[in-house]
VEXROLUM-545652 format. One line per 8 residues: number of its first residue (from 1); their letters; for each residue x negated, y, z negated of N, C-alpha, C. Coordinates in nm, 3 decimals, always signed. Layout:
NUM = A = X Y Z X Y Z X Y Z  ...
END
This chain:
1 = MIYLLVPT = -0.084 -0.120 +0.000 +0.000 +0.000 +0.000 -0.088 +0.125 +0.000  -0.040 +0.228 +0.069 -0.107 +0.357 +0.071 -0.021 +0.455 -0.007  -0.081 +0.523 -0.105 -0.011 +0.623 -0.185 -0.073 +0.760 -0.158  +0.010 +0.857 -0.121 -0.035 +0.994 -0.101 +0.023 +1.082 -0.210  -0.063 +1.149 -0.286 -0.020 +1.240 -0.391 -0.026 +1.383 -0.336  +0.089 +1.452 -0.337 +0.097 +1.583 -0.273 +0.162 +1.684 -0.367  +0.084 +1.773 -0.429 +0.142 +1.879 -0.511 +0.205 +1.986 -0.420  +0.320 +2.038 -0.458 +0.382 +2.145 -0.380 +0.431 +2.256 -0.473
9 = FSRVSETK = +0.430 +2.378 -0.419 +0.492 +2.492 -0.486 +0.551 +2.577 -0.374  +0.679 +2.555 -0.346 +0.745 +2.621 -0.233 +0.682 +2.574 -0.102  +0.674 +2.661 +0.000 +0.617 +2.629 +0.131 +0.677 +2.498 +0.187  +0.809 +2.493 +0.189 +0.880 +2.373 +0.230 +0.852 +2.340 +0.377  +0.844 +2.441 +0.462 +0.820 +2.414 +0.604 +0.685 +2.346 +0.625  +0.583 +2.387 +0.547 +0.452 +2.322 +0.557 +0.459 +2.177 +0.510  +0.536 +2.153 +0.404 +0.552 +2.017 +0.354 +0.616 +1.928 +0.459  +0.716 +1.980 +0.528 +0.782 +1.901 +0.633 +0.687 +1.872 +0.748
17 = KFLNSVNS = +0.605 +1.969 +0.786 +0.505 +1.946 +0.890 +0.406 +1.838 +0.846  +0.363 +1.846 +0.722 +0.271 +1.745 +0.669 +0.335 +1.606 +0.675  +0.459 +1.595 +0.631 +0.527 +1.465 +0.631 +0.543 +1.412 +0.773  +0.572 +1.499 +0.867 +0.584 +1.456 +1.007 +0.451 +1.404 +1.060  +0.341 +1.471 +1.024 +0.211 +1.426 +1.072 +0.174 +1.292 +1.010  +0.207 +1.273 +0.884 +0.180 +1.145 +0.818 +0.262 +1.034 +0.881  +0.389 +1.062 +0.906 +0.476 +0.962 +0.967 +0.429 +0.921 +1.106  +0.370 +1.017 +1.179 +0.321 +0.988 +1.313 +0.185 +0.918 +1.311
25 = SINKDYKV = +0.114 +0.930 +1.201 -0.025 +0.884 +1.196 -0.044 +0.750 +1.127  +0.045 +0.718 +1.033 +0.026 +0.597 +0.952 +0.127 +0.491 +0.994  +0.078 +0.379 +1.043 +0.168 +0.270 +1.084 +0.162 +0.154 +0.985  +0.123 +0.185 +0.860 +0.116 +0.085 +0.754 +0.212 +0.126 +0.643  +0.232 +0.037 +0.546 +0.320 +0.071 +0.433 +0.260 +0.185 +0.352  +0.340 +0.290 +0.331 +0.290 +0.402 +0.251 +0.404 +0.465 +0.173  +0.365 +0.536 +0.068 +0.458 +0.617 -0.009 +0.394 +0.754 -0.033  +0.471 +0.858 -0.006 +0.428 +0.994 -0.038 +0.495 +1.033 -0.170
33 = LIIDDHPD = +0.413 +1.061 -0.270 +0.464 +1.105 -0.400 +0.443 +1.255 -0.408  +0.552 +1.330 -0.391 +0.546 +1.476 -0.395 +0.575 +1.523 -0.537  +0.489 +1.610 -0.588 +0.514 +1.671 -0.719 +0.557 +1.815 -0.695  +0.684 +1.842 -0.718 +0.741 +1.974 -0.694 +0.723 +2.057 -0.821  +0.632 +2.155 -0.814 +0.598 +2.234 -0.932 +0.669 +2.370 -0.935  +0.764 +2.389 -0.844 +0.837 +2.516 -0.841 +0.950 +2.512 -0.944  +0.971 +2.619 -1.022 +1.077 +2.618 -1.124 +1.217 +2.599 -1.068  +1.237 +2.636 -0.941 +1.368 +2.620 -0.878 +1.380 +2.490 -0.800
41 = QVTLKSVQ = +1.279 +2.404 -0.809 +1.279 +2.272 -0.744 +1.312 +2.282 -0.595  +1.245 +2.373 -0.526 +1.279 +2.401 -0.387 +1.248 +2.283 -0.295  +1.141 +2.210 -0.324 +1.109 +2.093 -0.241 +1.208 +1.981 -0.267  +1.239 +1.959 -0.393 +1.336 +1.855 -0.429 +1.471 +1.879 -0.362  +1.509 +2.005 -0.349 +1.639 +2.040 -0.291 +1.637 +2.042 -0.139  +1.518 +2.050 -0.079 +1.510 +2.073 +0.065 +1.456 +1.956 +0.145  +1.385 +1.865 +0.080 +1.324 +1.753 +0.149 +1.396 +1.624 +0.111  +1.437 +1.550 +0.209 +1.512 +1.426 +0.185 +1.420 +1.316 +0.132
49 = QTNRVKIF = +1.464 +1.251 +0.026 +1.389 +1.138 -0.027 +1.428 +1.010 +0.047  +1.329 +0.927 +0.073 +1.349 +0.800 +0.142 +1.269 +0.694 +0.069  +1.264 +0.575 +0.125 +1.179 +0.471 +0.067 +1.032 +0.511 +0.070  +0.998 +0.597 +0.164 +0.858 +0.638 +0.180 +0.826 +0.771 +0.113  +0.926 +0.849 +0.080 +0.904 +0.981 +0.021 +0.978 +0.991 -0.112  +0.901 +1.008 -0.220 +0.958 +1.024 -0.353 +0.914 +1.159 -0.409  +1.009 +1.231 -0.469 +0.979 +1.364 -0.521 +1.000 +1.365 -0.672  +0.898 +1.412 -0.742 +0.904 +1.426 -0.887 +0.895 +1.574 -0.920
57 = SSEKELWW = +0.986 +1.621 -1.002 +0.988 +1.763 -1.039 +0.924 +1.779 -1.177  +0.835 +1.877 -1.188 +0.769 +1.902 -1.316 +0.866 +1.972 -1.411  +0.855 +1.940 -1.540 +0.942 +2.001 -1.639 +0.894 +2.141 -1.677  +0.764 +2.164 -1.662 +0.707 +2.297 -1.681 +0.601 +2.318 -1.574  +0.558 +2.441 -1.554 +0.462 +2.469 -1.447 +0.329 +2.400 -1.476  +0.286 +2.318 -1.382 +0.166 +2.236 -1.401 +0.046 +2.283 -1.321  +0.068 +2.364 -1.218 -0.036 +2.405 -1.125 -0.092 +2.282 -1.054  -0.203 +2.299 -0.982 -0.251 +2.190 -0.896 -0.302 +2.071 -0.977
65 = VGSINLGI = -0.386 +2.098 -1.076 -0.446 +1.989 -1.152 -0.340 +1.910 -1.227  -0.250 +1.980 -1.294 -0.144 +1.911 -1.367 -0.054 +1.831 -1.276  -0.030 +1.883 -1.155 +0.056 +1.811 -1.060 -0.011 +1.682 -1.012  -0.140 +1.690 -0.978 -0.212 +1.569 -0.938 -0.216 +1.469 -1.053  -0.241 +1.516 -1.173 -0.245 +1.424 -1.288 -0.109 +1.359 -1.313  -0.001 +1.434 -1.290 +0.132 +1.374 -1.301 +0.151 +1.267 -1.195  +0.104 +1.293 -1.073 +0.112 +1.193 -0.968 +0.033 +1.068 -1.003  -0.087 +1.087 -1.059 -0.169 +0.972 -1.101 -0.095 +0.892 -1.208
73 = QKIFDKYS = -0.034 +0.964 -1.302 +0.042 +0.897 -1.408 +0.158 +0.815 -1.350  +0.227 +0.870 -1.251 +0.339 +0.799 -1.189 +0.290 +0.670 -1.121  +0.173 +0.679 -1.055 +0.119 +0.559 -0.989 +0.086 +0.454 -1.093  +0.024 +0.495 -1.203 -0.013 +0.400 -1.307 +0.110 +0.340 -1.377  +0.214 +0.422 -1.398 +0.329 +0.379 -1.478 +0.439 +0.311 -1.396  +0.463 +0.359 -1.272 +0.579 +0.313 -1.197 +0.545 +0.212 -1.088  +0.418 +0.206 -1.048 +0.380 +0.119 -0.937 +0.269 +0.025 -0.982  +0.268 -0.093 -0.925 +0.165 -0.192 -0.959 +0.042 -0.166 -0.873
81 = LKDEDTII = -0.038 -0.071 -0.914 -0.155 -0.031 -0.836 -0.257 -0.143 -0.832  -0.296 -0.180 -0.711 -0.396 -0.284 -0.690 -0.530 -0.219 -0.654  -0.637 -0.291 -0.682 -0.770 -0.238 -0.652 -0.786 -0.206 -0.504  -0.723 -0.288 -0.419 -0.739 -0.270 -0.274 -0.640 -0.171 -0.214  -0.549 -0.115 -0.294 -0.458 -0.012 -0.243 -0.536 +0.114 -0.207  -0.473 +0.199 -0.128 -0.535 +0.324 -0.084 -0.465 +0.441 -0.152  -0.545 +0.532 -0.208 -0.494 +0.653 -0.272 -0.546 +0.773 -0.195  -0.459 +0.870 -0.168 -0.499 +0.992 -0.100 -0.447 +1.112 -0.179
89 = FANNDIEI = -0.538 +1.200 -0.221 -0.497 +1.330 -0.273 -0.485 +1.421 -0.151  -0.369 +1.480 -0.130 -0.349 +1.563 -0.010 -0.280 +1.693 -0.045  -0.314 +1.796 +0.028 -0.243 +1.924 +0.018 -0.140 +1.934 +0.130  -0.031 +2.005 +0.102 +0.077 +2.012 +0.201 +0.051 +2.114 +0.311  -0.065 +2.182 +0.306 -0.096 +2.280 +0.411 -0.187 +2.222 +0.519  -0.197 +2.089 +0.526 -0.277 +2.025 +0.631 -0.191 +1.932 +0.715  -0.245 +1.898 +0.832 -0.186 +1.794 +0.917 -0.299 +1.701 +0.960  -0.266 +1.573 +0.974 -0.363 +1.471 +1.014 -0.310 +1.398 +1.137
97 = DKHSFELL = -0.397 +1.361 +1.230 -0.351 +1.286 +1.346 -0.384 +1.137 +1.331  -0.325 +1.057 +1.417 -0.339 +0.911 +1.405 -0.483 +0.865 +1.419  -0.554 +0.921 +1.516 -0.693 +0.881 +1.539 -0.779 +0.908 +1.415  -0.765 +1.025 +1.358 -0.844 +1.061 +1.241 -0.808 +0.973 +1.121  -0.677 +0.948 +1.104 -0.638 +0.862 +0.993 -0.697 +0.722 +1.008  -0.691 +0.667 +1.127 -0.743 +0.532 +1.148 -0.894 +0.525 +1.122  -0.967 +0.629 +1.160 -1.111 +0.632 +1.133 -1.137 +0.636 +0.983  -1.064 +0.719 +0.912 -1.079 +0.727 +0.767 -1.045 +0.593 +0.701
105 = YREHKENY = -0.934 +0.536 +0.744 -0.886 +0.411 +0.683 -0.984 +0.297 +0.709  -1.037 +0.291 +0.830 -1.133 +0.186 +0.863 -1.260 +0.198 +0.780  -1.310 +0.321 +0.767 -1.430 +0.343 +0.686 -1.403 +0.308 +0.540  -1.288 +0.348 +0.492 -1.249 +0.320 +0.354 -1.241 +0.168 +0.329  -1.187 +0.093 +0.422 -1.174 -0.052 +0.405 -1.308 -0.124 +0.413  -1.406 -0.064 +0.479 -1.538 -0.125 +0.487 -1.614 -0.117 +0.355  -1.576 -0.020 +0.271 -1.641 -0.004 +0.142 -1.543 +0.060 +0.045  -1.484 -0.022 -0.042 -1.385 +0.029 -0.137 -1.447 +0.121 -0.241
113 = FQIIHPRT = -1.577 +0.113 -0.259 -1.642 +0.185 -0.367 -1.700 +0.318 -0.317  -1.617 +0.396 -0.250 -1.657 +0.528 -0.202 -1.532 +0.615 -0.191  -1.554 +0.746 -0.174 -1.447 +0.842 -0.150 -1.480 +0.912 -0.019  -1.379 +0.933 +0.066 -1.407 +0.995 +0.195 -1.306 +1.106 +0.227  -1.351 +1.196 +0.314 -1.269 +1.312 +0.351 -1.299 +1.348 +0.497  -1.199 +1.392 +0.571 -1.226 +1.437 +0.709 -1.288 +1.576 +0.711  -1.342 +1.615 +0.826 -1.380 +1.754 +0.847 -1.252 +1.838 +0.856  -1.264 +1.968 +0.827 -1.147 +2.054 +0.818 -1.161 +2.174 +0.911
121 = FNQNGVEV = -1.056 +2.198 +0.990 -1.053 +2.314 +1.079 -0.928 +2.395 +1.048  -0.946 +2.528 +1.035 -0.831 +2.611 +0.999 -0.745 +2.647 +1.119  -0.647 +2.732 +1.097 -0.549 +2.766 +1.200 -0.612 +2.841 +1.318  -0.732 +2.890 +1.298 -0.804 +2.960 +1.406 -0.905 +2.870 +1.476  -0.906 +2.741 +1.440 -0.998 +2.647 +1.501 -1.140 +2.655 +1.445  -1.156 +2.723 +1.333 -1.288 +2.739 +1.271 -1.308 +2.630 +1.165  -1.422 +2.563 +1.169 -1.449 +2.461 +1.068 -1.479 +2.528 +0.935  -1.410 +2.481 +0.831 -1.429 +2.534 +0.696 -1.480 +2.420 +0.607
129 = SSGAKILS = -1.518 +2.455 +0.487 -1.581 +2.358 +0.398 -1.488 +2.242 +0.363  -1.544 +2.121 +0.370 -1.474 +2.002 +0.321 -1.543 +1.945 +0.198  -1.643 +2.017 +0.149 -1.717 +1.973 +0.033 -1.857 +2.030 +0.033  -1.928 +2.008 -0.077 -2.059 +2.070 -0.093 -2.163 +1.973 -0.147  -2.285 +1.985 -0.094 -2.403 +1.924 -0.154 -2.464 +2.027 -0.247  -2.495 +1.985 -0.368 -2.560 +2.075 -0.464 -2.711 +2.058 -0.451  -2.778 +2.161 -0.401 -2.922 +2.156 -0.381 -2.997 +2.196 -0.508  -2.935 +2.284 -0.587 -2.996 +2.329 -0.712 -2.885 +2.381 -0.802
137 = YFPYITKH = -2.894 +2.349 -0.931 -2.792 +2.396 -1.025 -2.826 +2.534 -1.080  -2.958 +2.561 -1.101 -2.997 +2.695 -1.146 -3.132 +2.730 -1.084  -3.135 +2.823 -0.990 -3.019 +2.895 -0.939 -2.923 +2.802 -0.865  -2.796 +2.836 -0.867 -2.694 +2.750 -0.808 -2.694 +2.767 -0.657  -2.736 +2.661 -0.587 -2.745 +2.664 -0.441 -2.675 +2.541 -0.385  -2.584 +2.563 -0.292 -2.511 +2.452 -0.230 -2.521 +2.461 -0.079  -2.494 +2.347 -0.017 -2.484 +2.340 +0.128 -2.350 +2.276 +0.162  -2.277 +2.337 +0.255 -2.146 +2.286 +0.296 -2.161 +2.227 +0.437
145 = PKNFLEQK = -2.173 +2.095 +0.447 -2.200 +2.034 +0.579 -2.089 +2.059 +0.681  -2.129 +2.107 +0.798 -2.037 +2.127 +0.910 -2.110 +2.087 +1.037  -2.036 +2.033 +1.131 -2.091 +1.999 +1.262 -2.221 +1.919 +1.251  -2.221 +1.821 +1.163 -2.341 +1.739 +1.139 -2.346 +1.623 +1.239  -2.463 +1.563 +1.252 -2.485 +1.461 +1.355 -2.458 +1.319 +1.305  -2.488 +1.293 +1.179 -2.472 +1.157 +1.128 -2.325 +1.118 +1.119  -2.298 +0.986 +1.117 -2.160 +0.936 +1.119 -2.079 +0.980 +0.996  -2.145 +0.992 +0.883 -2.085 +1.047 +0.764 -2.196 +1.112 +0.682
153 = TLIDMGTA = -2.161 +1.211 +0.603 -2.263 +1.282 +0.526 -2.223 +1.287 +0.379  -2.321 +1.269 +0.294 -2.299 +1.262 +0.149 -2.281 +1.402 +0.091  -2.183 +1.417 +0.002 -2.163 +1.542 -0.071 -2.149 +1.511 -0.219  -2.164 +1.614 -0.300 -2.148 +1.598 -0.445 -2.008 +1.635 -0.491  -1.951 +1.738 -0.427 -1.818 +1.785 -0.466 -1.730 +1.797 -0.342  -1.622 +1.722 -0.342 -1.533 +1.720 -0.226 -1.409 +1.805 -0.248  -1.346 +1.842 -0.139 -1.215 +1.905 -0.148 -1.108 +1.795 -0.144  -0.986 +1.832 -0.178 -0.878 +1.733 -0.182 -0.770 +1.766 -0.082
161 = RFLMMSGS = -0.811 +1.810 +0.036 -0.711 +1.833 +0.140 -0.657 +1.700 +0.193  -0.746 +1.600 +0.205 -0.704 +1.465 +0.242 -0.812 +1.369 +0.192  -0.819 +1.355 +0.061 -0.926 +1.282 -0.006 -0.884 +1.137 -0.029  -0.952 +1.044 +0.037 -0.911 +0.903 +0.039 -1.003 +0.816 -0.046  -0.942 +0.725 -0.122 -1.017 +0.634 -0.208 -0.936 +0.507 -0.231  -0.997 +0.410 -0.295 -0.927 +0.286 -0.328 -0.863 +0.294 -0.466  -0.773 +0.201 -0.491 -0.713 +0.192 -0.624 -0.817 +0.166 -0.731  -0.920 +0.088 -0.699 -1.025 +0.059 -0.796 -1.102 +0.186 -0.834
169 = VLKKVGYI = -1.124 +0.276 -0.737 -1.192 +0.402 -0.767 -1.106 +0.489 -0.858  -0.976 +0.498 -0.827 -0.888 +0.580 -0.910 -0.883 +0.527 -1.053  -0.879 +0.395 -1.067 -0.877 +0.337 -1.201 -1.003 +0.372 -1.279  -1.118 +0.373 -1.212 -1.244 +0.403 -1.280 -1.256 +0.550 -1.315  -1.222 +0.639 -1.221 -1.243 +0.782 -1.243 -1.131 +0.842 -1.328  -1.007 +0.798 -1.303 -0.894 +0.841 -1.385 -0.849 +0.984 -1.357  -0.809 +1.051 -1.463 -0.746 +1.183 -1.450 -0.849 +1.294 -1.431  -0.804 +1.404 -1.374 -0.884 +1.525 -1.360 -0.879 +1.602 -1.492
177 = NKNLVQYG = -0.987 +1.674 -1.521 -0.993 +1.758 -1.641 -0.875 +1.856 -1.641  -0.782 +1.837 -1.734 -0.658 +1.916 -1.735 -0.683 +2.064 -1.763  -0.798 +2.097 -1.820 -0.827 +2.237 -1.853 -0.863 +2.321 -1.732  -0.880 +2.259 -1.616 -0.916 +2.334 -1.496 -0.794 +2.403 -1.434  -0.677 +2.352 -1.454 -0.548 +2.410 -1.417 -0.525 +2.416 -1.266  -0.596 +2.504 -1.193 -0.565 +2.523 -1.052 -0.682 +2.492 -0.959  -0.795 +2.557 -0.978 -0.911 +2.537 -0.890 -1.020 +2.458 -0.960  -1.092 +2.378 -0.880 -1.203 +2.300 -0.933 -1.168 +2.157 -0.967
185 = GDNDFTLR = -1.040 +2.122 -0.960 -1.000 +1.986 -0.993 -1.056 +1.883 -0.897  -1.056 +1.916 -0.768 -1.112 +1.823 -0.668 -1.263 +1.808 -0.688  -1.331 +1.920 -0.720 -1.474 +1.913 -0.750 -1.501 +1.828 -0.874  -1.418 +1.846 -0.975 -1.432 +1.768 -1.099 -1.419 +1.619 -1.071  -1.318 +1.581 -0.994 -1.293 +1.438 -0.969 -1.409 +1.374 -0.896  -1.458 +1.439 -0.791 -1.565 +1.380 -0.710 -1.699 +1.385 -0.781  -1.725 +1.492 -0.856 -1.850 +1.499 -0.932 -1.849 +1.400 -1.047  -1.733 +1.381 -1.109 -1.719 +1.282 -1.216 -1.740 +1.141 -1.161
193 = AKRFHNIN = -1.687 +1.115 -1.042 -1.705 +0.984 -0.979 -1.853 +0.955 -0.957  -1.927 +1.056 -0.910 -2.068 +1.038 -0.878 -2.155 +1.025 -1.003  -2.138 +1.116 -1.097 -2.230 +1.123 -1.211 -2.200 +1.018 -1.318  -2.073 +0.982 -1.335 -2.036 +0.888 -1.441 -2.013 +0.746 -1.392  -1.985 +0.730 -1.259 -1.950 +0.597 -1.209 -2.029 +0.557 -1.085  -2.122 +0.639 -1.042 -2.207 +0.609 -0.925 -2.123 +0.584 -0.799  -2.014 +0.659 -0.784 -1.927 +0.649 -0.667 -1.950 +0.773 -0.581  -1.995 +0.752 -0.459 -2.029 +0.863 -0.371 -1.908 +0.913 -0.291
201 = TYILRDAF = -1.914 +1.040 -0.254 -1.813 +1.101 -0.168 -1.879 +1.143 -0.037  -1.810 +1.118 +0.075 -1.864 +1.147 +0.207 -1.762 +1.226 +0.290  -1.813 +1.307 +0.382 -1.732 +1.366 +0.489 -1.756 +1.283 +0.614  -1.649 +1.243 +0.680 -1.659 +1.160 +0.801 -1.663 +1.251 +0.924  -1.765 +1.234 +1.006 -1.791 +1.325 +1.118 -1.678 +1.332 +1.221  -1.619 +1.219 +1.256 -1.526 +1.215 +1.370 -1.379 +1.219 +1.329  -1.352 +1.238 +1.202 -1.214 +1.252 +1.155 -1.188 +1.398 +1.118  -1.069 +1.447 +1.151 -1.039 +1.589 +1.134 -0.902 +1.607 +1.071
209 = CALDDSQT = -0.888 +1.712 +0.993 -0.755 +1.757 +0.951 -0.742 +1.904 +0.984  -0.619 +1.945 +1.015 -0.591 +2.084 +1.052 -0.532 +2.155 +0.932  -0.592 +2.267 +0.894 -0.555 +2.340 +0.774 -0.491 +2.474 +0.809  -0.381 +2.506 +0.741 -0.323 +2.639 +0.749 -0.352 +2.709 +0.616  -0.459 +2.789 +0.612 -0.495 +2.854 +0.486 -0.458 +3.002 +0.487  -0.359 +3.038 +0.568 -0.320 +3.179 +0.580 -0.251 +3.231 +0.454  -0.200 +3.139 +0.368 -0.129 +3.184 +0.248 -0.188 +3.125 +0.120  -0.312 +3.081 +0.124 -0.367 +3.005 +0.013 -0.447 +3.093 -0.083
217 = GIKNHNIQ = -0.390 +3.123 -0.200 -0.464 +3.179 -0.311 -0.539 +3.309 -0.283  -0.623 +3.347 -0.378 -0.707 +3.464 -0.366 -0.847 +3.417 -0.327  -0.883 +3.435 -0.202 -1.013 +3.393 -0.152 -1.095 +3.516 -0.116  -1.227 +3.502 -0.116 -1.314 +3.617 -0.090 -1.287 +3.679 +0.047  -1.248 +3.597 +0.145 -1.227 +3.653 +0.279 -1.100 +3.736 +0.290  -1.007 +3.721 +0.192 -0.886 +3.803 +0.200 -0.875 +3.908 +0.089  -0.982 +3.926 +0.010 -0.985 +4.030 -0.093 -1.010 +4.164 -0.026  -0.929 +4.262 -0.060 -0.930 +4.388 +0.014 -1.019 +4.496 -0.047
225 = NIKEFYMS = -1.038 +4.496 -0.179 -1.112 +4.605 -0.241 -1.184 +4.557 -0.367  -1.260 +4.648 -0.427 -1.342 +4.616 -0.544 -1.255 +4.572 -0.662  -1.142 +4.639 -0.681 -1.054 +4.604 -0.793 -1.004 +4.460 -0.780  -0.958 +4.422 -0.661 -0.912 +4.284 -0.639 -1.026 +4.186 -0.660  -1.144 +4.223 -0.614 -1.260 +4.137 -0.632 -1.291 +4.117 -0.780  -1.290 +4.224 -0.856 -1.315 +4.214 -1.000 -1.209 +4.126 -1.067  -1.083 +4.147 -1.034 -0.976 +4.070 -1.097 -0.982 +3.922 -1.058  -1.045 +3.889 -0.944 -1.053 +3.749 -0.902 -1.134 +3.664 -0.999
233 = FFSIKSPN = -1.221 +3.729 -1.078 -1.301 +3.654 -1.174 -1.219 +3.610 -1.295  -1.096 +3.660 -1.306 -1.012 +3.628 -1.421 -0.876 +3.571 -1.381  -0.849 +3.565 -1.251 -0.719 +3.519 -1.204 -0.714 +3.367 -1.194  -0.604 +3.310 -1.238 -0.584 +3.165 -1.229 -0.568 +3.122 -1.083  -0.538 +3.217 -0.995 -0.517 +3.188 -0.853 -0.644 +3.199 -0.770  -0.757 +3.221 -0.835 -0.882 +3.242 -0.762 -0.989 +3.140 -0.799  -1.061 +3.086 -0.700 -1.172 +2.996 -0.729 -1.291 +3.069 -0.790  -1.288 +3.203 -0.792 -1.395 +3.280 -0.856 -1.384 +3.283 -1.008
241 = NIKFRYTL = -1.272 +3.235 -1.061 -1.244 +3.244 -1.204 -1.361 +3.193 -1.288  -1.417 +3.280 -1.371 -1.536 +3.248 -1.449 -1.507 +3.139 -1.552  -1.395 +3.148 -1.617 -1.359 +3.051 -1.721 -1.354 +2.910 -1.665  -1.291 +2.894 -1.549 -1.274 +2.760 -1.494 -1.403 +2.707 -1.431  -1.488 +2.796 -1.381 -1.619 +2.752 -1.335 -1.698 +2.694 -1.453  -1.695 +2.764 -1.563 -1.763 +2.716 -1.684 -1.704 +2.583 -1.732  -1.571 +2.576 -1.731 -1.501 +2.454 -1.775 -1.540 +2.334 -1.688  -1.551 +2.356 -1.557 -1.587 +2.249 -1.465 -1.721 +2.187 -1.503
249 = FKDFFGKF = -1.822 +2.268 -1.527 -1.957 +2.216 -1.546 -1.989 +2.179 -1.691  -1.908 +2.224 -1.785 -1.936 +2.196 -1.926 -1.934 +2.047 -1.955  -1.843 +1.972 -1.893 -1.834 +1.828 -1.917 -1.959 +1.754 -1.870  -2.028 +1.811 -1.771 -2.143 +1.744 -1.712 -2.276 +1.792 -1.768  -2.285 +1.918 -1.808 -2.413 +1.975 -1.848 -2.410 +2.042 -1.984  -2.299 +2.031 -2.055 -2.289 +2.093 -2.187 -2.269 +2.244 -2.177  -2.249 +2.307 -2.292 -2.219 +2.450 -2.295 -2.335 +2.534 -2.241  -2.458 +2.498 -2.281 -2.575 +2.576 -2.243 -2.596 +2.571 -2.091
257 = GAFFITVS = -2.597 +2.451 -2.036 -2.617 +2.436 -1.892 -2.505 +2.500 -1.812  -2.380 +2.481 -1.857 -2.265 +2.537 -1.786 -2.269 +2.689 -1.784  -2.319 +2.749 -1.893 -2.328 +2.895 -1.899 -2.419 +2.949 -1.788  -2.537 +2.891 -1.774 -2.632 +2.941 -1.676 -2.588 +2.910 -1.532  -2.524 +2.794 -1.511 -2.471 +2.764 -1.378 -2.363 +2.865 -1.341  -2.275 +2.897 -1.436 -2.167 +2.993 -1.410 -2.222 +3.132 -1.382  -2.323 +3.173 -1.456 -2.386 +3.303 -1.431 -2.442 +3.307 -1.289  -2.513 +3.200 -1.250 -2.573 +3.195 -1.117 -2.466 +3.196 -1.008
265 = MTINTIIK = -2.358 +3.120 -1.027 -2.249 +3.118 -0.929 -2.186 +3.256 -0.914  -2.167 +3.325 -1.026 -2.104 +3.457 -1.024 -2.192 +3.559 -0.953  -2.321 +3.554 -0.978 -2.414 +3.643 -0.907 -2.410 +3.615 -0.758  -2.408 +3.487 -0.720 -2.398 +3.450 -0.578 -2.273 +3.508 -0.514  -2.161 +3.497 -0.586 -2.033 +3.546 -0.534 -2.038 +3.697 -0.512  -2.096 +3.769 -0.606 -2.106 +3.915 -0.594 -2.192 +3.954 -0.474  -2.307 +3.889 -0.460 -2.397 +3.920 -0.349 -2.330 +3.892 -0.215  -2.263 +3.774 -0.204 -2.198 +3.738 -0.078 -2.084 +3.832 -0.044
273 = FFIRKN = -2.012 +3.877 -0.147 -1.900 +3.968 -0.123 -1.949 +4.099 -0.062  -2.054 +4.156 -0.119 -2.101 +4.285 -0.069 -2.170 +4.272 +0.067  -2.235 +4.158 +0.090 -2.292 +4.133 +0.224 -2.180 +4.127 +0.327  -2.072 +4.056 +0.293 -1.960 +4.042 +0.386 -1.893 +4.178 +0.412  -1.881 +4.260 +0.311 -1.816 +4.390 +0.326 -1.900 +4.488 +0.407  -2.032 +4.467 +0.404 -2.121 +4.558 +0.476 -2.156 +4.504 +0.614
END
């Protein structure tokens, strides 16, 4: 069985596009478990449930991390998860085609003890990050592989736009750090898999997903002025959030190490912002 965990907060039309792409791409038994985190249950009211699509509504606002953790809990509690089953963390703002899914699935079946992700292209056809290799923690230096030559490339921290793994991997890694709330949960899961369980994450060269990031959060490329940039370091809707960056690395490097990594990341963000503006 293939289980897809999909957190949603409104954006019903994107969810329907995602479901259509999944239905066209997967010719095996699958279930999409949608976690509707909107207080008005807009997805629950707008998307039809079937044998393949189940919608769970959160009782309180969970954000991305809480929604994924609720989905993991549902898999553990309601379904007989087998080691050889396939688990996918997916966002509703992407679409996947049949060819890419089959490549991912084939690679996944060749080695259950890995996590894989397709390359990602946005609505403008530009390749964006699908994960990062950490070259140095202090100073914090990363590389985001794009347009690489090898069949798959190793990363330390993956995104969860279409993150595929086996049931055995999910059982070993378990839940995401609940204190991360919105951003960093995908990084936490893949870094935890690598450092605590020796499970590697890869980006697959010939598999692609299409991303619509025109409405996604507070990102550096859509920040308009210095005030917005400053506030991004404290906003729950921004990956620049200092608190959550610190929270992400504290579990792996302790308070002291996480402090210096966070300082280095923040300095990098400031430098890149002003370079981009100039």
